[in-house]
C-alpha positions as CSV (number, residue, x, y, z in Angstrom):
1,M,18.3,-12.8,14.0
2,Q,18.3,-16.4,15.2
3,I,19.6,-15.2,18.6
4,L,16.9,-12.7,18.9
5,K,14.2,-15.3,18.3
6,S,15.5,-17.4,21.1
7,T,14.8,-14.8,23.7
8,S,11.1,-15.4,23.4
9,V,11.4,-18.7,25.3
10,L,13.6,-17.4,28.1
11,S,12.3,-16.3,31.5
12,H,12.9,-12.6,32.3
13,S,15.6,-13.6,34.9
14,H,17.4,-16.0,32.6
15,L,17.3,-13.4,29.8
16,Y,18.6,-10.7,32.1
17,N,21.5,-12.9,33.3
18,R,22.6,-13.7,29.8
19,L,22.4,-10.2,28.5
20,C,24.3,-8.6,31.4
21,K,27.5,-10.6,30.7
22,P,29.6,-8.4,28.3
23,K,31.4,-11.4,26.8
24,Q,28.2,-13.0,25.6
25,P,27.7,-12.7,21.8
26,F,24.0,-11.9,22.5
27,F,24.9,-8.7,24.3
28,T,27.2,-7.4,21.5
29,S,24.3,-7.8,19.0
30,F,22.5,-4.8,20.5
31,S,24.3,-1.9,18.8
32,S,22.3,0.6,20.7
33,L,23.5,-0.9,24.0
34,A,27.1,-0.9,22.9
35,K,27.1,2.9,23.2
36,T,26.2,2.7,26.9
37,S,28.7,2.0,29.7
38,R,26.0,1.5,32.3
39,S,24.9,-2.1,33.1
40,P,21.2,-2.7,33.1
41,N,19.5,-2.4,36.4
42,P,17.6,-5.7,37.2
43,A,14.9,-3.9,39.2
44,H,14.3,-1.5,36.4
45,F,14.3,-4.3,33.8
46,H,11.6,-6.3,35.5
47,Y,9.5,-3.3,36.4
48,L,9.4,-2.0,32.9
49,I,8.1,-5.4,31.7
50,N,5.6,-6.0,34.4
51,T,4.2,-2.5,34.8
52,F,4.6,-0.9,31.4
53,N,4.3,-4.0,29.2
54,F,7.6,-3.4,27.5
55,S,9.2,-6.2,25.5
56,E,12.2,-7.8,27.0
57,T,14.5,-6.2,24.4
58,Q,13.0,-2.8,25.0
59,A,13.2,-3.2,28.7
60,L,16.9,-4.1,28.4
61,T,17.7,-1.1,26.2
62,I,15.9,1.3,28.5
63,S,17.1,-0.1,31.8
64,S,20.7,0.1,30.6
65,R,20.3,3.8,30.1
66,I,18.6,4.7,33.3
67,S,20.8,5.9,36.2
68,S,20.7,3.7,39.3
69,S,19.7,6.8,41.2
70,K,16.3,6.6,39.5
71,S,14.0,4.7,41.8
72,I,11.2,2.3,41.2
73,E,9.2,4.4,43.6
74,N,9.5,7.4,41.3
75,A,8.3,5.4,38.3
76,E,5.5,4.0,40.4
77,S,4.5,7.6,41.3
78,V,4.5,8.5,37.7
79,F,2.2,5.6,36.9
80,H,-0.3,6.6,39.7
81,F,0.0,10.3,38.6
82,F,-1.4,9.4,35.2
83,K,-4.0,7.0,36.7
84,N,-5.3,9.8,38.9
85,L,-5.6,12.0,35.8
86,G,-8.0,9.4,34.4
87,F,-5.6,7.5,32.0
88,S,-6.3,3.9,31.4
89,N,-3.5,1.3,31.9
90,S,-3.2,0.8,28.1
91,Q,-2.9,4.6,27.6
92,I,-0.1,4.8,30.2
93,Q,1.7,1.9,28.7
94,S,1.4,3.3,25.1
95,A,2.7,6.7,26.3
96,A,5.7,5.1,28.0
97,R,6.6,2.9,25.0
98,R,6.5,6.0,22.7
99,F,8.5,8.1,25.1
100,P,10.2,6.1,27.8
101,R,11.8,9.2,29.5
102,I,8.5,10.1,31.1
103,I,8.6,7.0,33.3
104,F,11.3,8.5,35.6
105,S,10.4,12.1,35.1
106,N,10.0,14.5,38.0
107,I,6.3,14.9,38.5
108,D,6.2,18.4,40.1
109,R,8.9,20.0,38.0
110,C,8.4,18.3,34.6
111,L,5.0,16.6,34.2
112,K,2.5,18.7,36.1
113,P,3.2,22.0,34.4
114,K,3.1,20.5,30.9
115,I,-0.1,18.5,31.6
116,K,-1.6,21.8,32.8
117,V,-0.9,23.3,29.4
118,F,-3.0,20.5,27.7
119,Q,-5.7,20.7,30.4
120,D,-6.0,24.4,29.5
121,L,-6.6,23.4,25.9
122,G,-9.7,21.5,27.2
123,L,-8.3,18.0,27.5
124,E,-9.3,16.1,30.6
125,G,-9.5,12.5,31.7
126,Y,-9.7,9.8,29.0
127,D,-9.4,12.4,26.2
128,L,-6.2,13.7,27.8
129,G,-5.0,10.1,28.1
130,M,-5.7,9.4,24.5
131,F,-3.8,12.4,23.4
132,I,-0.7,11.7,25.6
133,S,-0.8,8.0,24.7
134,K,-0.3,9.0,21.0
135,S,1.9,12.1,21.5
136,S,3.8,11.5,24.7
137,S,7.0,13.1,23.3
138,V,5.4,16.5,23.9
139,L,6.1,15.9,27.6
140,G,9.8,16.0,26.8
141,A,9.6,19.5,25.1
142,S,10.7,22.6,27.0
143,L,7.7,24.3,28.6
144,K,9.2,27.8,28.2
145,N,11.1,27.5,24.9
146,K,8.9,25.1,22.9
147,L,5.4,24.2,24.2
148,V,4.0,27.5,25.3
149,P,5.3,29.7,22.4
150,C,4.4,27.1,19.7
151,I,0.9,26.5,21.1
152,E,0.3,30.3,21.1
153,I,1.4,30.5,17.5
154,L,-1.0,27.7,16.6
155,K,-3.9,29.2,18.5
156,K,-3.3,32.5,16.6
157,H,-3.5,31.0,13.2
158,L,-6.0,28.2,13.6
159,L,-9.3,29.9,13.0
160,N,-12.9,28.8,13.7
161,Q,-11.9,26.3,16.2
162,K,-14.0,25.2,19.2
163,N,-12.3,24.3,22.5
164,N,-8.8,24.4,20.9
165,K,-9.6,21.1,19.1
166,H,-7.6,22.1,16.1
167,V,-4.5,22.8,18.2
168,V,-4.9,19.3,19.7
169,K,-5.3,17.8,16.2
170,V,-2.1,19.4,15.0
171,L,-0.1,18.2,18.0
172,T,-1.6,14.7,17.8
173,R,-0.8,14.4,14.0
174,C,2.6,15.9,14.3
175,A,4.1,16.1,17.8
176,W,7.4,17.3,16.4
177,V,5.8,20.6,15.5
178,V,6.8,21.4,19.1
179,T,9.6,18.9,19.8
180,K,12.0,19.6,16.9
181,K,15.0,21.9,17.4
182,N,13.9,25.6,17.3
183,P,10.2,24.8,16.7
184,E,9.0,28.4,17.2
185,S,11.3,29.6,14.4
186,R,10.3,26.7,12.1
187,L,6.6,27.4,12.7
188,L,6.9,31.1,12.0
189,S,9.1,30.5,8.9
190,G,6.6,27.9,7.5
191,I,3.6,30.1,8.1
192,A,5.4,33.1,6.5
193,Y,6.1,31.0,3.4
194,W,2.5,29.9,2.9
195,E,1.3,33.4,3.5
196,S,3.7,34.6,0.7
197,C,1.9,32.1,-1.5
198,G,-1.4,33.7,-0.8
199,I,-2.6,31.0,1.6
200,V,-4.0,32.9,4.5
201,G,-6.9,32.9,7.0
202,S,-9.1,29.9,6.8
203,Q,-7.1,28.3,4.0
204,L,-3.9,28.5,6.1
205,S,-5.9,27.1,9.1
206,M,-7.1,24.2,7.0
207,L,-3.6,23.5,5.8
208,L,-2.2,23.4,9.3
209,V,-4.8,21.0,10.5
210,R,-4.7,18.6,7.5
211,Q,-1.0,18.4,7.0
212,P,0.9,20.0,10.0
213,R,4.2,18.6,8.7
214,L,4.2,21.3,6.1
215,L,4.9,23.7,8.8
216,C,8.4,22.3,9.5
217,C,9.7,21.5,6.1
218,P,12.6,23.4,4.6
219,E,11.5,26.1,2.1
220,S,13.2,24.3,-0.8
221,V,10.9,21.3,-0.1
222,L,7.8,23.5,0.1
223,R,8.7,25.3,-3.2
224,D,9.1,21.9,-4.9
225,L,5.7,20.8,-3.5
226,V,3.9,23.9,-4.8
227,S,5.5,23.4,-8.2
228,R,4.4,19.7,-8.4
229,T,0.9,20.6,-7.3
230,L,0.5,23.3,-9.8
231,N,1.8,21.0,-12.5
232,M,-1.0,18.6,-11.7
233,G,-3.5,21.2,-12.9
234,F,-4.3,23.1,-9.7
235,S,-4.8,26.8,-9.8
236,A,-2.9,29.1,-7.4
237,N,-6.2,30.9,-6.8
238,S,-8.3,27.8,-6.3
239,G,-9.8,26.7,-3.0
240,M,-8.8,23.2,-3.9
241,L,-5.1,24.1,-3.9
242,I,-4.9,23.2,-0.2
243,H,-6.3,19.8,-0.7
244,G,-4.0,19.3,-3.7
245,L,-0.9,20.2,-1.7
246,C,-1.9,17.8,1.1
247,A,-2.4,15.0,-1.3
248,V,0.7,15.6,-3.4
249,Y,2.8,15.8,-0.3
250,S,1.8,12.3,0.5
251,L,2.5,10.9,-2.9
252,S,5.8,10.4,-4.7
253,D,6.1,11.0,-8.4
254,K,6.4,7.2,-8.9
255,T,3.1,6.7,-7.0
256,I,1.3,9.4,-9.0
257,E,2.4,7.7,-12.2
258,R,1.2,4.3,-10.9
259,K,-2.2,5.8,-10.1
260,Y,-2.4,7.3,-13.5
261,G,-1.6,3.8,-14.9
262,I,-4.7,2.5,-13.2
263,F,-7.0,5.2,-14.7
264,R,-5.3,4.6,-18.1
265,S,-6.1,0.9,-17.9
266,F,-9.8,1.9,-17.8
267,G,-9.4,4.1,-20.8
268,F,-8.9,7.5,-19.2
269,S,-6.6,10.0,-20.9
270,E,-4.0,11.9,-18.9
271,Y,-6.1,15.1,-19.1
272,Q,-9.2,13.2,-17.8
273,Y,-7.1,11.7,-15.0
274,R,-5.8,15.1,-13.9
275,E,-9.4,16.5,-14.0
276,I,-10.4,13.8,-11.5
277,F,-7.4,14.4,-9.3
278,R,-8.0,18.2,-9.4
279,K,-11.6,17.7,-8.2
280,A,-11.0,14.9,-5.8
281,P,-7.3,14.9,-4.9
282,Y,-7.7,12.5,-1.9
283,S,-9.0,9.8,-4.2
284,L,-5.4,9.0,-5.0
285,L,-4.5,8.3,-1.4
286,M,-6.5,5.1,-1.3
287,S,-4.8,1.8,-2.1
288,D,-4.4,0.6,-5.7
289,E,-6.9,-2.3,-5.0
290,Q,-9.5,0.1,-3.6
291,L,-9.1,2.5,-6.5
292,K,-9.4,-0.3,-9.1
293,F,-12.5,-1.8,-7.4
294,R,-14.3,1.6,-7.3
295,I,-13.5,2.6,-10.8
296,N,-14.6,-0.9,-12.0
297,F,-17.8,-0.7,-10.1
298,F,-18.9,2.6,-11.3
299,L,-18.0,2.0,-15.0
300,N,-18.8,-1.7,-15.4
301,T,-21.4,-2.5,-12.7
302,A,-23.3,0.8,-12.3
303,K,-22.7,1.5,-16.0
304,L,-21.7,5.1,-15.6
305,E,-20.1,7.0,-18.5
306,K,-16.5,8.0,-18.0
307,E,-17.6,11.6,-18.4
308,T,-20.0,11.2,-15.5
309,L,-17.1,10.0,-13.3
310,I,-14.9,12.9,-14.4
311,C,-17.6,15.4,-13.5
312,N,-18.4,13.7,-10.2
313,P,-15.2,12.2,-8.9
314,A,-16.2,12.7,-5.3
315,I,-18.2,9.5,-5.5
316,L,-14.9,7.6,-5.6
317,M,-14.5,8.7,-1.9
318,Q,-17.8,7.5,-0.7
319,S,-18.1,4.3,1.4
320,M,-18.8,1.4,-0.9
321,E,-20.1,-0.9,1.9
322,E,-22.2,1.7,3.7
323,R,-23.5,3.9,0.9
324,V,-22.7,3.1,-2.7
325,I,-23.5,-0.7,-3.0
326,P,-26.6,-0.6,-0.7
327,R,-28.1,2.3,-2.7
328,F,-27.2,0.7,-6.0
329,K,-29.2,-2.5,-4.9
330,V,-32.2,-0.4,-4.1
331,F,-31.9,1.6,-7.3
332,E,-31.7,-1.7,-9.4
333,I,-34.8,-3.1,-7.7
334,L,-36.8,0.0,-8.4
335,K,-35.6,0.1,-11.9
336,S,-36.3,-3.6,-12.6
337,K,-39.8,-3.3,-11.3
338,K,-40.4,-0.1,-13.3
339,L,-41.4,1.8,-10.2
340,F,-39.8,5.1,-11.3
341,K,-42.1,7.7,-13.0
342,K,-38.9,9.3,-14.1
343,E,-35.7,7.5,-13.5
344,P,-33.3,9.6,-11.4
345,S,-29.5,9.7,-11.8
346,F,-27.8,7.1,-9.7
347,V,-25.1,9.7,-8.9
348,R,-27.7,12.0,-7.5
349,L,-28.9,9.3,-5.2
350,L,-25.4,9.0,-3.7
351,F,-25.4,12.6,-2.5
352,L,-28.7,12.4,-0.7
353,T,-28.7,12.3,3.1
354,E,-29.6,9.0,4.7
355,E,-33.0,10.3,5.9
356,V,-33.9,11.7,2.5
357,F,-32.8,8.6,0.6
358,V,-34.8,6.3,2.8
359,Q,-37.9,8.5,2.6
360,R,-37.8,8.9,-1.1
361,F,-36.7,5.5,-2.3
362,I,-37.8,3.1,0.3
363,S,-40.6,4.4,2.5
364,S,-42.5,6.0,-0.3
365,F,-42.9,2.6,-2.0
366,S,-45.0,1.2,0.9
367,D,-45.9,-2.1,-0.8
368,K,-42.2,-2.8,-1.6
369,A,-40.7,-1.1,1.5
370,E,-39.8,-4.4,3.2
371,E,-38.1,-5.8,0.2
372,L,-36.2,-2.6,-0.4
373,L,-35.2,-2.2,3.2
374,L,-33.9,-5.7,3.3
375,A,-31.8,-5.1,0.2
376,Y,-30.6,-1.8,1.7
377,K,-29.8,-2.9,5.2
378,G,-29.2,-6.6,4.4
379,H,-26.1,-5.8,2.5
380,T,-24.7,-3.8,5.4
381,L,-25.5,-6.6,7.9
382,D,-23.9,-9.2,5.6
383,S,-20.8,-7.0,5.3
384,S,-20.5,-6.5,9.1
385,S,-20.9,-10.2,9.6
386,K,-18.1,-11.0,7.2
387,K,-15.8,-8.5,8.9
388,E,-16.5,-10.0,12.3
389,K,-15.7,-13.5,11.1
390,S,-12.5,-12.3,9.4
C-alpha cells in the first residue's frame, strides 16, 4: 500500500520506467499484471492517461494487455468517432474507463453496427453518449447472439413504452442483461418464471424496468425472494407485490431486522411495521438516519398519531426539504393565527399539488400571503444555500 501511494508523485515517464522492469518489487505487486507476458507499450500508456484520463495504474494495466499491433491512430479514430456522434469528452472517458476494450475496437465492424442498434431505439447525440458512458460494456456484446435477440425480447414484454425508453432504462440499469453468458436463454427463463407466478402484462413490464436484475437470477434465488416477500405480508394477488419484490431484493434479512428495530424504538409493533412496509415498501430503502428523522418529525414535531402514519406511510417518501417541512411551516402559521374555519388534516395538505396548495393555503389569505410565502419559499431557499456552502 505504501508503494502504491508513492506513484502519485512520480512523472508518467519515471513511473513507466520503474514498472516495466520485472525485477522491481513494485511491478510484482500488481497481481493482475503478473498474468500477462506482454510488456506495457509506452505509447499506449501515455495515450491512455492523456486522452482518456486513466489513472497511471489503470493505464499500466491496460497497456500491458494491448497488442503492439493496436495503433494509437486506431484509438484516436475511436475517440473522434464518438465525438462525431455528439459525445462529450467526459462521456467518452467514462465509457472507456468502464469498458477499456472499446478504445482499440474496429469502428466499422464492431462499433458502428452496435451503435446503430441503440440509435434505432431513439438514442442520439448527448443522450446516446450518456447511455454509452454508463453502459459501455454493451458494445462488447455479440450483435447477432446477444444484443439483437435480447432487445427484441425486452421490446416484446415492456408495455406502454414511448420511444423504447423502457428498453434503454433496463439496459442502463443492468447492462449484463445482454452481456452475460447465454443472455437470451436467461431472459426467457426469468420471464417464464415470473409469468408462472402470475406476474404478466403491465406488472411484468414494471418489474423488468424497476429491477432488471431479477431477469437473470437463478430460479432458486427467485423462489426464495418470493417466499421472503410473501412472509413480509404481501399478497400474491396484490398490485403492490411487484414493489415488495423490488424492495426485498435490495434488503438482506439483517437490514430488514435493523429497520424494524428503528420502528420498534418509536413504539411500533411488528404488525404495524409490516403494514407500513406493505403499503410503502420503498420506505425501507432510505438510510437509517433518514428513516429516523422522518418518523421523528411526523410523530414528535407534526404530532401525528402512529395510526395516521400506518394508514398513510407514503408520506415517509415525500421530500422533507421541498414539501413536508415548508408546508408544515405554513400550516403552523395558519393554525397559530386561527385562520382556519375548519382545520384540515396536515396529511391531506401533503398530497395536494403545488398549484393547489399555494392557491388554497397561501394566495387565498391575501393579507398574510407575503408572510406565508416567505415561510414556504424561505425554507427552501435556506436549505439550498446550506447545500451550496457544504
